[in-house]
GUKOL-339269 format. One record per residue: residue number from 1; x, y, z of N, C-alpha, C, O, CB in turn. Coordinates in Angstrom, 3 decimals, m for minus. Last residue first. Glycine has a CB too. Example, Ala and Ser with C-alpha at 12.3 -4.5 7.8 and 13.67 -1.06 7.14 Angstrom:
BEGIN
voti:n.px:n.py:n.pz:ca.px:ca.py:ca.pz:c.px:c.py:c.pz:o.px:o.py:o.pz:cb.px:cb.py:cb.pz
2:12.850:m2.250:7.080:13.670:m1.060:7.140:12.900:0.030:7.870:13.409:1.138:8.039:14.084:m0.598:5.725 $
1:13.190:m5.690:7.800:12.300:m4.500:7.800:13.200:m3.300:7.800:14.236:m3.319:8.465:11.308:m4.473:9.046 $
***
This chain:
BEGIN
voti:n.px:n.py:n.pz:ca.px:ca.py:ca.pz:c.px:c.py:c.pz:o.px:o.py:o.pz:cb.px:cb.py:cb.pz
93:141.639:175.774:182.567:140.662:176.843:182.895:139.980:177.377:181.664:139.139:178.271:181.763:141.346:177.992:183.626 $
92:143.619:174.077:181.818:142.308:173.483:182.023:141.238:174.530:182.330:140.051:174.206:182.351:142.372:172.474:183.144 $
91:145.945:175.602:181.783:145.366:175.182:180.511:143.961:174.639:180.657:143.173:174.726:179.715:146.236:174.146:179.870 $
90:146.491:175.806:184.536:146.148:177.019:183.781:145.456:176.650:182.470:144.488:177.303:182.079:147.416:177.864:183.497 $
89:147.213:173.181:185.085:146.078:173.759:185.776:145.580:174.982:185.025:144.372:175.175:184.889:146.448:174.125:187.216 $
88:149.501:172.912:183.538:148.336:172.084:183.232:147.087:172.654:183.867:146.014:172.622:183.265:148.555:170.651:183.706 $
87:151.154:174.777:184.904:150.868:174.932:183.478:149.617:174.152:183.092:148.757:174.681:182.388:152.067:174.467:182.632 $
86:151.345:173.701:187.465:150.731:175.014:187.299:150.325:175.226:185.845:149.266:175.795:185.576:151.693:176.127:187.757 $
85:152.707:171.312:186.871:151.386:171.271:187.481:150.649:172.585:187.296:149.454:172.589:187.001:151.496:170.942:188.958 $
84:155.199:172.237:185.880:154.268:171.504:185.011:152.856:171.506:185.565:151.899:171.682:184.812:154.738:170.071:184.823 $
83:156.833:173.413:187.821:156.094:174.277:186.919:155.090:173.562:186.039:154.198:174.210:185.491:157.037:175.006:186.068 $
82:159.033:170.714:187.981:158.693:172.021:188.539:158.013:172.885:187.479:158.541:173.070:186.382:159.957:172.727:189.084 $
81:157.458:167.716:186.903:158.601:168.619:186.924:158.133:169.985:187.405:156.968:170.350:187.245:159.267:168.720:185.520 $
80:155.551:165.515:188.999:155.658:166.470:187.891:156.903:167.345:188.042:157.335:167.665:189.149:154.396:167.354:187.818 $
79:156.941:162.288:189.908:156.373:163.584:190.301:156.519:164.572:189.143:157.485:164.496:188.384:157.073:164.135:191.589 $
78:155.999:159.433:187.982:157.034:160.349:188.435:156.376:161.642:188.887:155.366:162.055:188.319:158.078:160.617:187.316 $
77:153.797:156.904:189.100:154.073:158.043:188.235:155.188:158.875:188.835:155.299:159.000:190.055:152.810:158.898:188.024 $
76:154.824:153.563:189.639:154.376:154.832:190.200:154.698:155.939:189.220:155.749:155.921:188.580:155.034:155.106:191.576 $
75:154.855:150.074:190.147:154.747:151.188:189.218:154.244:152.422:189.952:153.343:152.334:190.786:153.815:150.834:188.046 $
74:156.094:146.841:190.276:155.863:148.052:191.057:155.868:149.226:190.087:156.793:149.359:189.286:156.949:148.232:192.186 $
73:155.154:143.559:189.815:155.516:144.794:189.126:155.139:145.966:190.027:154.000:146.067:190.483:154.807:144.901:187.729 $
72:156.224:140.374:190.660:155.522:141.566:191.129:156.054:142.768:190.362:157.265:142.968:190.272:155.697:141.762:192.672 $
71:155.926:136.955:190.023:156.528:138.223:189.623:155.613:139.369:190.049:154.402:139.339:189.830:156.781:138.260:188.087 $
70:156.507:134.062:192.037:155.591:135.012:191.422:156.299:136.329:191.144:157.153:136.768:191.914:154.371:135.241:192.318 $
69:158.147:132.326:193.429:158.242:132.342:191.980:157.317:133.319:191.279:157.331:133.405:190.051:157.978:131.003:191.472 $
68:158.319:132.489:196.098:157.415:131.457:195.593:157.392:131.425:194.063:156.703:130.597:193.468:156.003:131.687:196.130 $
67:159.926:134.675:196.688:160.467:133.337:196.941:159.597:132.192:196.418:160.064:131.059:196.304:160.669:133.160:198.408 $
66:159.243:136.896:193.822:159.225:136.537:195.243:159.732:135.108:195.436:159.949:134.397:194.454:157.797:136.683:195.825 $
65:160.883:138.970:191.618:160.297:137.628:191.773:160.376:137.269:193.238:161.448:137.327:193.839:161.036:136.553:190.884 $
64:160.162:142.279:190.360:160.880:141.345:191.218:160.154:140.022:191.263:158.958:139.949:190.982:161.042:141.911:192.629 $
63:160.517:145.290:188.531:159.980:143.928:188.627:160.821:143.122:189.595:162.043:143.265:189.644:159.945:143.239:187.238 $
62:159.536:148.750:188.265:160.476:147.705:188.620:159.767:146.369:188.731:158.566:146.313:188.992:161.186:148.041:189.926 $
61:159.270:152.188:187.430:158.821:150.815:187.239:159.928:149.856:187.644:161.107:150.110:187.400:158.399:150.572:185.775 $
60:157.946:155.408:187.100:158.921:154.575:187.795:158.390:153.157:187.704:157.192:152.933:187.880:159.145:155.033:189.302 $
59:157.107:156.650:183.798:156.783:156.216:185.154:158.001:155.580:185.798:158.974:155.253:185.117:155.601:155.229:185.148 $
58:157.702:157.114:181.117:157.476:158.245:182.016:157.060:157.895:183.433:156.691:158.786:184.198:156.456:159.109:181.439 $
57:158.488:155.156:179.410:157.132:155.675:179.212:156.766:156.738:180.242:155.634:157.221:180.246:156.125:154.540:179.273 $
56:161.007:154.299:180.193:160.917:155.142:179.004:159.533:155.740:178.799:159.400:156.735:178.087:161.301:154.349:177.791 $
55:161.207:154.663:183.798:161.018:153.874:182.580:160.823:154.819:181.391:160.513:155.996:181.571:159.799:152.908:182.724 $
54:163.271:155.095:186.632:162.432:155.706:185.594:162.407:154.844:184.328:163.439:154.366:183.858:162.942:157.123:185.257 $
53:163.229:152.051:188.666:163.848:153.267:188.148:162.943:153.877:187.080:161.963:153.257:186.667:165.263:152.970:187.570 $
52:163.933:149.220:190.165:162.896:150.251:190.243:163.529:151.589:189.874:164.266:152.181:190.663:162.247:150.308:191.675 $
51:165.354:146.734:187.954:165.432:147.688:189.063:164.304:148.715:189.008:163.790:149.034:187.936:166.781:148.401:189.049 $
50:164.053:143.650:187.293:164.257:144.958:186.676:164.287:145.973:187.814:163.322:146.061:188.573:163.123:145.298:185.611 $
49:164.302:141.571:189.019:164.327:141.262:187.591:164.570:142.529:186.777:165.201:142.497:185.720:163.009:140.592:187.157 $
48:165.526:140.754:192.122:165.231:141.883:191.243:165.381:141.427:189.788:166.443:140.958:189.378:166.173:143.099:191.551 $
47:164.046:138.414:194.214:165.074:138.630:193.213:164.656:139.778:192.306:163.544:139.774:191.776:165.328:137.343:192.393 $
46:163.498:138.564:197.747:163.014:138.531:196.372:164.183:138.842:195.444:165.173:139.453:195.845:161.842:139.543:196.159 $
45:165.001:138.317:200.069:163.633:137.794:200.051:163.070:137.686:198.649:162.249:136.810:198.379:162.735:138.669:200.884 $
44:167.574:139.235:200.574:167.396:138.188:199.572:166.005:137.595:199.526:165.821:136.494:199.008:168.364:137.106:199.815 $
43:167.543:141.410:202.279:167.850:140.090:202.835:167.591:138.945:201.858:167.408:137.804:202.281:167.042:139.868:204.083 $
42:165.192:143.255:200.310:166.195:143.174:201.374:166.365:141.735:201.841:165.423:140.943:201.796:165.802:144.075:202.558 $
41:163.088:143.362:198.568:164.328:142.767:198.073:165.433:142.693:199.128:166.497:142.130:198.869:164.822:143.551:196.892 $
40:161.035:144.611:199.902:160.790:143.268:199.349:162.087:142.581:198.931:162.171:141.353:198.941:159.845:143.354:198.148 $
39:162.160:147.114:200.440:161.873:146.192:201.552:161.699:144.760:201.051:162.156:143.812:201.690:160.607:146.638:202.308 $
38:162.240:148.214:197.851:163.478:147.992:198.598:163.265:146.968:199.715:164.084:146.071:199.911:163.995:149.318:199.186 $
37:159.510:148.362:197.290:160.392:147.573:196.428:161.681:147.232:197.175:162.150:146.094:197.131:160.710:148.342:195.117 $
36:158.690:150.141:199.306:158.136:148.788:199.236:159.010:147.862:198.410:159.227:146.709:198.783:156.737:148.821:198.656 $
35:160.121:152.465:198.616:160.356:151.821:199.913:159.842:150.385:199.915:160.494:149.500:200.470:159.683:152.619:201.038 $
34:158.984:153.029:196.116:160.424:152.774:196.217:160.752:152.048:197.524:161.566:151.124:197.537:161.216:154.099:196.129 $
33:156.316:153.528:196.875:156.636:152.435:195.951:158.101:152.039:196.070:158.425:150.852:196.121:156.315:152.839:194.502 $
32:156.704:155.775:198.471:156.111:154.573:199.070:156.427:153.358:198.194:156.765:152.290:198.704:154.566:154.740:199.244 $
31:157.688:157.541:196.553:158.530:157.179:197.694:158.018:155.925:198.397:158.809:155.107:198.866:158.601:158.337:198.685 $
30:155.549:157.882:194.790:156.749:157.196:194.314:157.653:156.774:195.479:158.319:155.743:195.390:157.525:158.100:193.348 $
29:152.221:157.393:195.409:153.416:158.049:195.953:154.660:157.254:195.563:154.812:156.097:195.953:153.320:158.185:197.503 $
28:150.400:155.739:194.245:150.257:157.173:194.020:151.525:157.917:194.426:151.857:158.952:193.848:149.054:157.717:194.795 $
27:151.235:152.688:192.639:151.310:153.533:193.819:151.129:154.984:193.420:151.639:155.418:192.387:152.644:153.334:194.554 $
26:150.183:149.563:191.513:150.345:150.977:191.197:150.297:151.788:192.480:149.412:151.590:193.312:149.256:151.454:190.207 $
25:151.312:146.359:190.889:150.885:147.279:191.952:151.210:148.715:191.537:152.360:149.043:191.246:151.578:146.927:193.313 $
24:150.575:143.337:189.503:150.974:144.698:189.163:150.410:145.647:190.220:149.198:145.729:190.420:150.478:145.091:187.732 $
23:151.662:140.095:189.234:150.911:141.018:190.077:151.456:142.425:189.841:152.657:142.664:189.969:151.007:140.615:191.593 $
22:151.311:137.642:186.853:152.131:138.772:187.280:151.243:139.717:188.062:150.172:140.096:187.587:152.796:139.498:186.063 $
21:151.388:134.325:185.800:150.716:135.326:186.621:151.711:136.406:187.011:152.823:136.110:187.449:150.086:134.682:187.880 $
20:152.887:132.419:184.400:151.538:132.726:183.950:150.798:133.776:184.748:149.661:134.099:184.405:150.753:131.512:183.955 $
19:155.480:132.305:185.393:154.565:131.205:185.714:153.106:131.546:185.397:152.194:131.030:186.042:154.694:130.837:187.184 $
18:157.252:134.237:184.457:156.306:134.579:185.529:155.283:133.499:185.844:154.294:133.784:186.518:155.585:135.822:185.168 $
17:159.453:133.084:182.921:159.452:134.445:183.417:158.513:134.636:184.606:158.929:135.141:185.649:159.071:135.387:182.311 $
16:158.962:130.507:182.143:160.239:130.798:182.789:160.197:132.144:183.497:160.825:132.328:184.540:161.375:130.778:181.765 $
15:156.441:130.859:180.980:156.606:129.954:182.115:157.897:130.230:182.865:157.920:130.191:184.095:156.580:128.510:181.647 $
14:157.062:132.636:178.872:156.151:133.043:179.936:156.343:132.165:181.167:156.403:132.678:182.285:154.693:132.977:179.455 $
13:158.729:131.055:177.261:159.248:132.287:177.849:158.375:132.733:179.016:158.895:133.166:180.044:159.331:133.397:176.791 $
12:156.860:129.067:176.568:158.078:128.708:177.281:158.660:129.935:177.969:159.043:129.865:179.136:159.109:128.087:176.322 $
11:154.863:130.505:175.153:154.568:129.914:176.457:155.821:129.528:177.234:155.837:129.653:178.459:153.699:128.701:176.280 $
10:154.994:131.594:172.628:155.745:132.264:173.684:155.531:131.643:175.069:155.981:132.211:176.065:155.365:133.717:173.722 $
9:153.508:129.954:170.961:154.840:130.365:170.530:155.656:130.964:171.671:156.882:130.854:171.677:154.732:131.364:169.398 $
8:151.013:129.680:172.220:151.922:128.529:172.173:153.348:128.922:171.799:154.300:128.296:172.264:151.407:127.504:171.183 $
7:149.581:131.602:174.370:150.196:131.789:173.058:151.272:130.722:172.981:152.325:130.849:173.607:150.788:133.266:172.854 $
6:146.566:131.719:176.250:147.846:131.088:175.926:148.288:131.446:174.518:147.475:131.574:173.603:147.748:129.569:176.075 $
5:145.179:134.937:177.136:145.088:133.556:176.689:146.476:133.022:176.352:147.430:133.783:176.191:144.154:133.439:175.473 $
4:145.829:136.777:180.190:145.688:136.655:178.741:145.608:135.182:178.376:145.920:134.302:179.178:146.869:137.344:177.999 $
3:145.284:139.140:182.806:145.388:137.763:182.341:145.263:137.767:180.828:144.653:138.670:180.254:144.300:136.853:182.996 $
2:146.130:141.243:185.522:145.921:141.060:184.098:146.098:139.603:183.718:146.968:138.915:184.252:146.874:141.937:183.297 $
1:144.819:142.742:188.330:145.464:141.566:187.810:145.122:141.474:186.335:143.962:141.612:185.947:145.033:140.288:188.582 $
***
């Protein structure tokens, strides 16, 4: 859980967006993260704020708001591209 001090200039945006609290969940397995995000949004249980998809920083990322107004961030690393794991392993020797 991340917390920060109040910033009077942006408090209105924060209150509208996440009521001051955002839960961030990191998953080792992108398929588990994708399934959890999908399950949370089925039947209108949660509102998608940002779809779970590749983000510019190289991870899968998505945001949703639950029925109580809390924002949940789902994050998982993308699987390595074919051959990347072997290359990194070779470089570490």
